[in-house]
A tleap script that builds the chain and sets N, CA, C and O, in Angstrom:
source leaprc.protein.ff14SB
mol = sequence {
  NMET SER SER ASN GLU LYS VAL LEU ASN THR
  PHE ALA THR ARG VAL ARG GLN MET ILE LEU
  GLN TYR GLU ALA LEU LYS ASN GLU ASN ASP
  ASP LEU TYR ALA LEU VAL ASP GLN ARG GLU
  GLN GLU ILE LYS GLN LEU GLN GLU GLU LEU
  SER GLN ALA GLU ALA ASP TYR ASN SER LEU
  LYS MET ALA LYS MET LEU GLU VAL THR ASP
  GLY ASP MET GLU ALA ALA GLN LYS ARG VAL
  SER LYS LEU ILE ARG ASP VAL ASN LYS CYS
  ILE THR LEU LEU SER GLU CLYS
}
set mol.1.N position { 14.413 -15.186 -66.343 }
set mol.1.CA position { 15.068 -14.728 -65.166 }
set mol.1.C position { 16.141 -15.744 -64.793 }
set mol.1.O position { 15.898 -16.950 -64.760 }
set mol.2.N position { 17.289 -15.244 -64.524 }
set mol.2.CA position { 18.385 -16.152 -64.189 }
set mol.2.C position { 18.295 -16.527 -62.714 }
set mol.2.O position { 17.541 -15.927 -61.948 }
set mol.3.N position { 19.055 -17.500 -62.347 }
set mol.3.CA position { 19.032 -17.966 -60.959 }
set mol.3.C position { 19.556 -16.892 -60.006 }
set mol.3.O position { 19.113 -16.805 -58.861 }
set mol.4.N position { 20.502 -16.071 -60.482 }
set mol.4.CA position { 21.014 -14.976 -59.631 }
set mol.4.C position { 19.923 -13.957 -59.332 }
set mol.4.O position { 19.823 -13.448 -58.215 }
set mol.5.N position { 19.107 -13.664 -60.342 }
set mol.5.CA position { 18.019 -12.707 -60.125 }
set mol.5.C position { 16.979 -13.266 -59.161 }
set mol.5.O position { 16.422 -12.533 -58.343 }
set mol.6.N position { 16.721 -14.573 -59.263 }
set mol.6.CA position { 15.780 -15.206 -58.342 }
set mol.6.C position { 16.305 -15.144 -56.911 }
set mol.6.O position { 15.559 -14.851 -55.976 }
set mol.7.N position { 17.584 -15.422 -56.753 }
set mol.7.CA position { 18.208 -15.376 -55.421 }
set mol.7.C position { 18.153 -13.956 -54.866 }
set mol.7.O position { 17.843 -13.747 -53.693 }
set mol.8.N position { 18.464 -12.970 -55.737 }
set mol.8.CA position { 18.411 -11.575 -55.297 }
set mol.8.C position { 16.998 -11.161 -54.919 }
set mol.8.O position { 16.802 -10.465 -53.923 }
set mol.9.N position { 16.012 -11.580 -55.703 }
set mol.9.CA position { 14.619 -11.265 -55.374 }
set mol.9.C position { 14.200 -11.901 -54.057 }
set mol.9.O position { 13.546 -11.273 -53.225 }
set mol.10.N position { 14.592 -13.162 -53.885 }
set mol.10.CA position { 14.279 -13.859 -52.640 }
set mol.10.C position { 14.958 -13.168 -51.460 }
set mol.10.O position { 14.356 -12.979 -50.403 }
set mol.11.N position { 16.214 -12.798 -51.659 }
set mol.11.CA position { 16.964 -12.104 -50.611 }
set mol.11.C position { 16.303 -10.766 -50.276 }
set mol.11.O position { 16.141 -10.426 -49.104 }
set mol.12.N position { 15.925 -10.013 -51.302 }
set mol.12.CA position { 15.274 -8.720 -51.084 }
set mol.12.C position { 13.948 -8.899 -50.351 }
set mol.12.O position { 13.612 -8.116 -49.463 }
set mol.13.N position { 13.208 -9.919 -50.721 }
set mol.13.CA position { 11.930 -10.197 -50.053 }
set mol.13.C position { 12.152 -10.533 -48.588 }
set mol.13.O position { 11.430 -10.045 -47.718 }
set mol.14.N position { 13.139 -11.357 -48.317 }
set mol.14.CA position { 13.451 -11.738 -46.928 }
set mol.14.C position { 13.900 -10.514 -46.116 }
set mol.14.O position { 13.517 -10.360 -44.956 }
set mol.15.N position { 14.703 -9.659 -46.725 }
set mol.15.CA position { 15.160 -8.457 -46.027 }
set mol.15.C position { 13.965 -7.570 -45.692 }
set mol.15.O position { 13.885 -7.045 -44.582 }
set mol.16.N position { 13.028 -7.392 -46.637 }
set mol.16.CA position { 11.824 -6.585 -46.379 }
set mol.16.C position { 10.998 -7.205 -45.256 }
set mol.16.O position { 10.479 -6.494 -44.395 }
set mol.17.N position { 10.876 -8.540 -45.268 }
set mol.17.CA position { 10.132 -9.220 -44.198 }
set mol.17.C position { 10.797 -8.992 -42.848 }
set mol.17.O position { 10.120 -8.745 -41.849 }
set mol.18.N position { 12.127 -9.077 -42.820 }
set mol.18.CA position { 12.859 -8.845 -41.581 }
set mol.18.C position { 12.690 -7.404 -41.104 }
set mol.18.O position { 12.552 -7.155 -39.906 }
set mol.19.N position { 12.703 -6.451 -42.049 }
set mol.19.CA position { 12.506 -5.046 -41.687 }
set mol.19.C position { 11.110 -4.850 -41.102 }
set mol.19.O position { 10.948 -4.144 -40.106 }
set mol.20.N position { 10.104 -5.469 -41.714 }
set mol.20.CA position { 8.737 -5.365 -41.194 }
set mol.20.C position { 8.616 -5.989 -39.810 }
set mol.20.O position { 7.965 -5.434 -38.925 }
set mol.21.N position { 9.255 -7.157 -39.627 }
set mol.21.CA position { 9.245 -7.791 -38.313 }
set mol.21.C position { 9.960 -6.922 -37.282 }
set mol.21.O position { 9.509 -6.795 -36.144 }
set mol.22.N position { 11.071 -6.327 -37.691 }
set mol.22.CA position { 11.816 -5.444 -36.803 }
set mol.22.C position { 10.944 -4.271 -36.380 }
set mol.22.O position { 10.899 -3.930 -35.198 }
set mol.23.N position { 10.250 -3.651 -37.331 }
set mol.23.CA position { 9.379 -2.518 -37.018 }
set mol.23.C position { 8.254 -2.937 -36.071 }
set mol.23.O position { 7.917 -2.219 -35.129 }
set mol.24.N position { 7.679 -4.114 -36.339 }
set mol.24.CA position { 6.598 -4.607 -35.475 }
set mol.24.C position { 7.112 -4.854 -34.064 }
set mol.24.O position { 6.462 -4.484 -33.087 }
set mol.25.N position { 8.277 -5.477 -33.960 }
set mol.25.CA position { 8.856 -5.747 -32.643 }
set mol.25.C position { 9.252 -4.457 -31.939 }
set mol.25.O position { 9.114 -4.339 -30.721 }
set mol.26.N position { 9.742 -3.496 -32.704 }
set mol.26.CA position { 10.117 -2.210 -32.119 }
set mol.26.C position { 8.874 -1.515 -31.563 }
set mol.26.O position { 8.919 -0.964 -30.463 }
set mol.27.N position { 7.771 -1.535 -32.305 }
set mol.27.CA position { 6.520 -0.941 -31.818 }
set mol.27.C position { 6.001 -1.662 -30.584 }
set mol.27.O position { 5.547 -1.030 -29.629 }
set mol.28.N position { 6.072 -2.988 -30.609 }
set mol.28.CA position { 5.642 -3.763 -29.446 }
set mol.28.C position { 6.509 -3.442 -28.234 }
set mol.28.O position { 6.002 -3.301 -27.122 }
set mol.29.N position { 7.811 -3.328 -28.451 }
set mol.29.CA position { 8.735 -2.999 -27.371 }
set mol.29.C position { 8.417 -1.616 -26.792 }
set mol.29.O position { 8.419 -1.433 -25.575 }
set mol.30.N position { 8.144 -0.646 -27.671 }
set mol.30.CA position { 7.786 0.694 -27.202 }
set mol.30.C position { 6.502 0.661 -26.384 }
set mol.30.O position { 6.395 1.321 -25.350 }
set mol.31.N position { 5.525 -0.116 -26.856 }
set mol.31.CA position { 4.266 -0.247 -26.118 }
set mol.31.C position { 4.503 -0.868 -24.747 }
set mol.31.O position { 3.930 -0.429 -23.750 }
set mol.32.N position { 5.350 -1.890 -24.703 }
set mol.32.CA position { 5.636 -2.552 -23.430 }
set mol.32.C position { 6.365 -1.621 -22.461 }
set mol.32.O position { 6.084 -1.620 -21.262 }
set mol.33.N position { 7.305 -0.830 -22.988 }
set mol.33.CA position { 7.989 0.140 -22.123 }
set mol.33.C position { 7.001 1.176 -21.590 }
set mol.33.O position { 7.088 1.574 -20.428 }
set mol.34.N position { 6.069 1.612 -22.427 }
set mol.34.CA position { 5.056 2.567 -21.980 }
set mol.34.C position { 4.179 1.940 -20.900 }
set mol.34.O position { 3.822 2.600 -19.924 }
set mol.35.N position { 3.832 0.666 -21.077 }
set mol.35.CA position { 3.027 -0.041 -20.091 }
set mol.35.C position { 3.777 -0.171 -18.763 }
set mol.35.O position { 3.196 0.013 -17.693 }
set mol.36.N position { 5.064 -0.487 -18.841 }
set mol.36.CA position { 5.873 -0.596 -17.619 }
set mol.36.C position { 5.936 0.760 -16.915 }
set mol.36.O position { 5.804 0.827 -15.693 }
set mol.37.N position { 6.135 1.828 -17.666 }
set mol.37.CA position { 6.169 3.163 -17.061 }
set mol.37.C position { 4.845 3.496 -16.388 }
set mol.37.O position { 4.817 4.065 -15.297 }
set mol.38.N position { 3.748 3.134 -17.049 }
set mol.38.CA position { 2.428 3.391 -16.478 }
set mol.38.C position { 2.246 2.609 -15.177 }
set mol.38.O position { 1.739 3.142 -14.189 }
set mol.39.N position { 2.658 1.356 -15.184 }
set mol.39.CA position { 2.531 0.520 -13.973 }
set mol.39.C position { 3.404 1.068 -12.839 }
set mol.39.O position { 2.999 1.058 -11.677 }
set mol.40.N position { 4.588 1.540 -13.182 }
set mol.40.CA position { 5.458 2.113 -12.157 }
set mol.40.C position { 4.816 3.358 -11.548 }
set mol.40.O position { 4.915 3.574 -10.340 }
set mol.41.N position { 4.165 4.170 -12.364 }
set mol.41.CA position { 3.463 5.347 -11.850 }
set mol.41.C position { 2.310 4.930 -10.932 }
set mol.41.O position { 2.095 5.531 -9.880 }
set mol.42.N position { 1.575 3.897 -11.343 }
set mol.42.CA position { 0.485 3.407 -10.509 }
set mol.42.C position { 1.010 2.875 -9.178 }
set mol.42.O position { 0.424 3.130 -8.125 }
set mol.43.N position { 2.109 2.140 -9.231 }
set mol.43.CA position { 2.710 1.608 -8.001 }
set mol.43.C position { 3.143 2.750 -7.097 }
set mol.43.O position { 2.908 2.713 -5.890 }
set mol.44.N position { 3.769 3.756 -7.670 }
set mol.44.CA position { 4.204 4.913 -6.881 }
set mol.44.C position { 3.012 5.603 -6.232 }
set mol.44.O position { 3.062 5.961 -5.055 }
set mol.45.N position { 1.940 5.789 -6.997 }
set mol.45.CA position { 0.745 6.433 -6.469 }
set mol.45.C position { 0.134 5.592 -5.344 }
set mol.45.O position { -0.264 6.127 -4.309 }
set mol.46.N position { 0.061 4.275 -5.553 }
set mol.46.CA position { -0.506 3.402 -4.533 }
set mol.46.C position { 0.356 3.370 -3.273 }
set mol.46.O position { -0.168 3.281 -2.162 }
set mol.47.N position { 1.678 3.443 -3.443 }
set mol.47.CA position { 2.554 3.487 -2.278 }
set mol.47.C position { 2.339 4.783 -1.499 }
set mol.47.O position { 2.350 4.779 -0.268 }
set mol.48.N position { 2.145 5.886 -2.214 }
set mol.48.CA position { 1.873 7.153 -1.540 }
set mol.48.C position { 0.539 7.096 -0.799 }
set mol.48.O position { 0.424 7.576 0.329 }
set mol.49.N position { -0.471 6.502 -1.446 }
set mol.49.CA position { -1.767 6.358 -0.791 }
set mol.49.C position { -1.659 5.471 0.440 }
set mol.49.O position { -2.279 5.749 1.466 }
set mol.50.N position { -0.872 4.402 0.339 }
set mol.50.CA position { -0.682 3.507 1.479 }
set mol.50.C position { 0.007 4.237 2.623 }
set mol.50.O position { -0.389 4.100 3.781 }
set mol.51.N position { 1.027 5.005 2.302 }
set mol.51.CA position { 1.725 5.770 3.334 }
set mol.51.C position { 0.779 6.756 4.008 }
set mol.51.O position { 0.801 6.909 5.229 }
set mol.52.N position { -0.052 7.426 3.210 }
set mol.52.CA position { -1.012 8.380 3.764 }
set mol.52.C position { -2.038 7.659 4.633 }
set mol.52.O position { -2.406 8.146 5.702 }
set mol.53.N position { -2.497 6.500 4.172 }
set mol.53.CA position { -3.469 5.732 4.948 }
set mol.53.C position { -2.861 5.264 6.267 }
set mol.53.O position { -3.530 5.291 7.300 }
set mol.54.N position { -1.603 4.835 6.243 }
set mol.54.CA position { -0.939 4.418 7.481 }
set mol.54.C position { -0.791 5.593 8.437 }
set mol.54.O position { -0.994 5.445 9.642 }
set mol.55.N position { -0.438 6.758 7.905 }
set mol.55.CA position { -0.312 7.945 8.744 }
set mol.55.C position { -1.669 8.319 9.341 }
set mol.55.O position { -1.760 8.657 10.521 }
set mol.56.N position { -2.720 8.257 8.524 }
set mol.56.CA position { -4.064 8.553 9.017 }
set mol.56.C position { -4.475 7.555 10.092 }
set mol.56.O position { -5.047 7.930 11.116 }
set mol.57.N position { -4.178 6.282 9.850 }
set mol.57.CA position { -4.519 5.246 10.824 }
set mol.57.C position { -3.808 5.490 12.150 }
set mol.57.O position { -4.413 5.402 13.218 }
set mol.58.N position { -2.514 5.799 12.066 }
set mol.58.CA position { -1.761 6.059 13.297 }
set mol.58.C position { -2.300 7.275 14.034 }
set mol.58.O position { -2.364 7.286 15.263 }
set mol.59.N position { -2.688 8.301 13.279 }
set mol.59.CA position { -3.269 9.495 13.905 }
set mol.59.C position { -4.588 9.161 14.588 }
set mol.59.O position { -4.844 9.598 15.710 }
set mol.60.N position { -5.421 8.384 13.905 }
set mol.60.CA position { -6.704 8.000 14.498 }
set mol.60.C position { -6.507 7.108 15.719 }
set mol.60.O position { -7.231 7.226 16.708 }
set mol.61.N position { -5.524 6.218 15.642 }
set mol.61.CA position { -5.250 5.340 16.775 }
set mol.61.C position { -4.803 6.167 17.987 }
set mol.61.O position { -5.226 5.918 19.116 }
set mol.62.N position { -3.939 7.153 17.727 }
set mol.62.CA position { -3.477 8.022 18.808 }
set mol.62.C position { -4.639 8.834 19.371 }
set mol.62.O position { -4.766 8.982 20.587 }
set mol.63.N position { -5.483 9.358 18.491 }
set mol.63.CA position { -6.633 10.138 18.950 }
set mol.63.C position { -7.570 9.273 19.787 }
set mol.63.O position { -8.121 9.734 20.786 }
set mol.64.N position { -7.748 8.023 19.379 }
set mol.64.CA position { -8.622 7.119 20.132 }
set mol.64.C position { -8.043 6.837 21.505 }
set mol.64.O position { -8.782 6.745 22.486 }
set mol.65.N position { -6.719 6.699 21.583 }
set mol.65.CA position { -6.093 6.456 22.888 }
set mol.65.C position { -6.248 7.666 23.792 }
set mol.65.O position { -6.400 7.519 25.005 }
set mol.66.N position { -6.211 8.855 23.217 }
set mol.66.CA position { -6.308 10.077 24.015 }
set mol.66.C position { -7.752 10.465 24.330 }
set mol.66.O position { -8.011 11.250 25.242 }
set mol.67.N position { -8.672 9.912 23.574 }
set mol.67.CA position { -10.077 10.271 23.754 }
set mol.67.C position { -10.596 9.725 25.072 }
set mol.67.O position { -10.431 8.545 25.381 }
set mol.68.N position { -11.220 10.593 25.836 }
set mol.68.CA position { -11.812 10.172 27.094 }
set mol.68.C position { -13.313 10.389 26.965 }
set mol.68.O position { -13.787 11.518 26.837 }
set mol.69.N position { -14.037 9.304 27.001 }
set mol.69.CA position { -15.488 9.408 26.875 }
set mol.69.C position { -16.119 9.452 28.256 }
set mol.69.O position { -15.469 9.177 29.265 }
set mol.70.N position { -17.395 9.802 28.281 }
set mol.70.CA position { -18.109 9.857 29.551 }
set mol.70.C position { -18.150 8.486 30.205 }
set mol.70.O position { -18.016 8.372 31.423 }
set mol.71.N position { -18.335 7.455 29.409 }
set mol.71.CA position { -18.375 6.091 29.951 }
set mol.71.C position { -17.055 5.716 30.588 }
set mol.71.O position { -17.038 5.083 31.644 }
set mol.72.N position { -15.952 6.093 29.972 }
set mol.72.CA position { -14.639 5.803 30.544 }
set mol.72.C position { -14.438 6.562 31.852 }
set mol.72.O position { -13.915 6.015 32.823 }
set mol.73.N position { -14.855 7.818 31.868 }
set mol.73.CA position { -14.699 8.644 33.062 }
set mol.73.C position { -15.564 8.099 34.199 }
set mol.73.O position { -15.127 8.042 35.349 }
set mol.74.N position { -16.783 7.703 33.869 }
set mol.74.CA position { -17.691 7.162 34.873 }
set mol.74.C position { -17.149 5.852 35.435 }
set mol.74.O position { -17.201 5.623 36.643 }
set mol.75.N position { -16.631 4.996 34.564 }
set mol.75.CA position { -16.072 3.718 35.020 }
set mol.75.C position { -14.852 3.960 35.901 }
set mol.75.O position { -14.667 3.270 36.904 }
set mol.76.N position { -14.029 4.920 35.543 }
set mol.76.CA position { -12.841 5.226 36.349 }
set mol.76.C position { -13.256 5.746 37.720 }
set mol.76.O position { -12.648 5.381 38.727 }
set mol.77.N position { -14.282 6.595 37.776 }
set mol.77.CA position { -14.754 7.119 39.073 }
set mol.77.C position { -15.288 5.994 39.944 }
set mol.77.O position { -15.064 5.983 41.154 }
set mol.78.N position { -15.991 5.048 39.335 }
set mol.78.CA position { -16.511 3.912 40.106 }
set mol.78.C position { -15.375 3.067 40.659 }
set mol.78.O position { -15.431 2.618 41.803 }
set mol.79.N position { -14.347 2.850 39.852 }
set mol.79.CA position { -13.200 2.060 40.319 }
set mol.79.C position { -12.493 2.761 41.469 }
set mol.79.O position { -12.104 2.124 42.447 }
set mol.80.N position { -12.328 4.080 41.349 }
set mol.80.CA position { -11.662 4.839 42.411 }
set mol.80.C position { -12.513 4.792 43.678 }
set mol.80.O position { -11.975 4.609 44.770 }
set mol.81.N position { -13.825 4.951 43.553 }
set mol.81.CA position { -14.715 4.887 44.726 }
set mol.81.C position { -14.630 3.525 45.389 }
set mol.81.O position { -14.581 3.434 46.616 }
set mol.82.N position { -14.612 2.467 44.592 }
set mol.82.CA position { -14.509 1.111 45.149 }
set mol.82.C position { -13.175 0.927 45.859 }
set mol.82.O position { -13.125 0.337 46.938 }
set mol.83.N position { -12.095 1.423 45.266 }
set mol.83.CA position { -10.784 1.319 45.920 }
set mol.83.C position { -10.769 2.090 47.239 }
set mol.83.O position { -10.198 1.623 48.225 }
set mol.84.N position { -11.386 3.251 47.261 }
set mol.84.CA position { -11.436 4.046 48.501 }
set mol.84.C position { -12.226 3.289 49.569 }
set mol.84.O position { -11.809 3.251 50.726 }
set mol.85.N position { -13.348 2.694 49.204 }
set mol.85.CA position { -14.135 1.903 50.169 }
set mol.85.C position { -13.315 0.731 50.707 }
set mol.85.O position { -13.337 0.441 51.903 }
set mol.86.N position { -12.587 0.059 49.797 }
set mol.86.CA position { -11.756 -1.073 50.231 }
set mol.86.C position { -10.665 -0.609 51.188 }
set mol.86.O position { -10.385 -1.277 52.183 }
set mol.87.N position { -10.051 0.529 50.891 }
set mol.87.CA position { -9.007 1.057 51.781 }
set mol.87.C position { -9.616 1.437 53.127 }
set mol.87.O position { -9.024 1.171 54.173 }
set mol.88.N position { -10.782 2.049 53.107 }
set mol.88.CA position { -11.458 2.423 54.369 }
set mol.88.C position { -11.801 1.179 55.187 }
set mol.88.O position { -11.657 1.198 56.409 }
set mol.89.N position { -12.248 0.103 54.547 }
set mol.89.CA position { -12.530 -1.132 55.253 }
set mol.89.C position { -11.267 -1.695 55.894 }
set mol.89.O position { -11.289 -2.160 57.033 }
set mol.90.N position { -10.172 -1.647 55.151 }
set mol.90.CA position { -8.907 -2.135 55.691 }
set mol.90.C position { -8.476 -1.313 56.875 }
set mol.90.O position { -8.022 -1.859 57.881 }
set mol.91.N position { -8.612 0.002 56.773 }
set mol.91.CA position { -8.232 0.901 57.886 }
set mol.91.C position { -9.102 0.596 59.105 }
set mol.91.O position { -8.607 0.556 60.232 }
set mol.92.N position { -10.391 0.382 58.878 }
set mol.92.CA position { -11.314 0.079 59.973 }
set mol.92.C position { -10.924 -1.236 60.626 }
set mol.92.O position { -10.894 -1.332 61.853 }
set mol.93.N position { -10.625 -2.250 59.822 }
set mol.93.CA position { -10.237 -3.542 60.376 }
set mol.93.C position { -8.936 -3.442 61.176 }
set mol.93.O position { -8.794 -4.067 62.227 }
set mol.94.N position { -7.984 -2.644 60.661 }
set mol.94.CA position { -6.719 -2.489 61.378 }
set mol.94.C position { -6.898 -1.673 62.652 }
set mol.94.O position { -6.198 -1.906 63.638 }
set mol.95.N position { -7.820 -0.727 62.643 }
set mol.95.CA position { -8.055 0.113 63.820 }
set mol.95.C position { -8.693 -0.708 64.944 }
set mol.95.O position { -8.415 -0.467 66.119 }
set mol.96.N position { -9.526 -1.652 64.599 }
set mol.96.CA position { -10.208 -2.472 65.591 }
set mol.96.C position { -9.252 -3.395 66.311 }
set mol.96.O position { -9.530 -3.793 67.442 }
set mol.97.N position { -8.155 -3.746 65.711 }
set mol.97.CA position { -7.221 -4.689 66.321 }
set mol.97.C position { -6.361 -4.046 67.293 }
set mol.97.O position { -5.515 -4.703 67.899 }
savepdb mol mol.pdb
quit
């Protein structure tokens, strides 16, 4: 085998190795792009879930503010009764003078 044939064989071998490396890198790149797409879908889904959870939270918070329980009503009646007694005492004190 002449030196030219050895060089050509070596060159051909290197080219095949480069082609194999290129194919491997191309497959890895495709896998990584697929992974990025999957992560973007997950992020989008999680953002939608977060938005829904925030909307639900705000709705529940509003409902809680509007909710009037018996305990709240009873406490409010007691406060109003106490205020009325205080006003009546003041009126009585002013009437005596």
